[in-house]
C-alpha positions in Angstrom: 1.2 5.5 16.2 2.6 4.2 12.9 4.9 1.3 12.5 7.2 1.9 9.5 9.1 -0.3 7.2 12.1 1.2 5.4 13.5 0.3 2.0 17.0 0.9 3.3 16.6 -1.7 6.1 15.6 -5.3 6.2 12.1 -5.7 4.9 9.3 -5.8 7.4 6.8 -8.6 7.3 3.2 -7.7 7.6 1.9 -8.8 10.9 -1.8 -9.9 10.9 -2.5 -8.6 14.5 -1.1 -5.2 13.6 -3.0 -5.1 10.4 -6.2 -6.0 12.2 -5.7 -3.1 14.6 -5.1 -0.4 12.1 -7.4 1.7 10.0 -5.4 1.4 6.8 -2.0 0.6 5.5 -0.1 3.3 3.6 2.6 2.9 1.0 5.0 5.7 0.4 6.9 5.4 -2.8 8.5 7.4 -5.6 5.7 8.3 -8.1 5.5 5.6 -10.7 8.5 3.9 -9.1 9.3 0.2 -8.3 6.7 -0.1 -5.5 3.8 1.2 -7.7 5.0 -1.0 -10.6 4.9 -4.1 -8.3 1.4 -3.2 -7.1 0.2 -2.6 -10.7 1.7 -5.9 -11.8 -0.2 -7.6 -9.0 -3.4 -6.2 -10.5 -4.0 -2.9 -8.8 -5.2 0.1 -10.9 -3.4 3.1 -9.5 -3.7 6.6 -10.9 -0.5 7.7 -12.7 1.2 10.7 -10.9 0.2 13.5 -10.7 -3.3 12.2 -10.9 -5.1 11.4 -7.7 -8.1 9.1 -7.1 -9.3 5.7 -6.2 -7.2 2.6 -6.2 -9.0 -0.3 -7.8 -8.5 -4.1 -7.7 -10.7 -6.2 -9.8 -12.8 -3.2 -10.5 -13.5 -2.7 -6.8 -12.3 0.4 -4.8 -9.7 -0.8 -2.2 -7.9 2.5 -1.5 -7.0 6.0 -2.6 -4.0 7.6 -4.1 -3.1 11.2 -3.0 -0.1 13.3 -3.7 0.4 14.1 0.0 -0.6 10.8 1.7 0.7 8.4 -0.9 -1.2 5.2 -1.5 -3.7 4.3 1.2 -5.3 0.8 1.3 -8.3 0.2 3.4 -9.2 -3.4 2.3 -7.1 -5.2 5.0 -8.2 -8.7 3.8 -6.8 -7.9 0.4 -3.6 -6.5 1.9 -3.2 -9.7 3.9 -3.9 -11.9 0.9 -1.3 -10.0 -1.2 1.1 -9.3 1.7 4.2 -10.5 -0.2 3.6 -7.8 -2.8 3.2 -5.1 0.0 6.3 -6.3 1.8 8.3 -5.2 -1.3 7.2 -1.6 -0.6 7.9 1.0 2.1 4.7 0.7 4.0 3.3 1.6 7.4 0.2 0.8 9.5 -1.8 3.7 10.8 -4.8 4.2 13.1 
């Protein structure tokens, strides 16, 4: 079951217990839009749409960008550390 945040509603806050219990956090955003820009400004290297591939942070793979699934981040420690950046996006937890 996914718990979703919506850009049109009040921003959700990343919950550490929910984050710990999920497999990854996914960000759905318009290609090369404000969410991707915010993540890039925080130091993430994200393939530019329509390219797909690994998402890097500090040269280390932390997720994957796909045209169907959006941006998937598996490094939950990094997501928690940069949670304020992720809270600016439309994200959801998934298992």
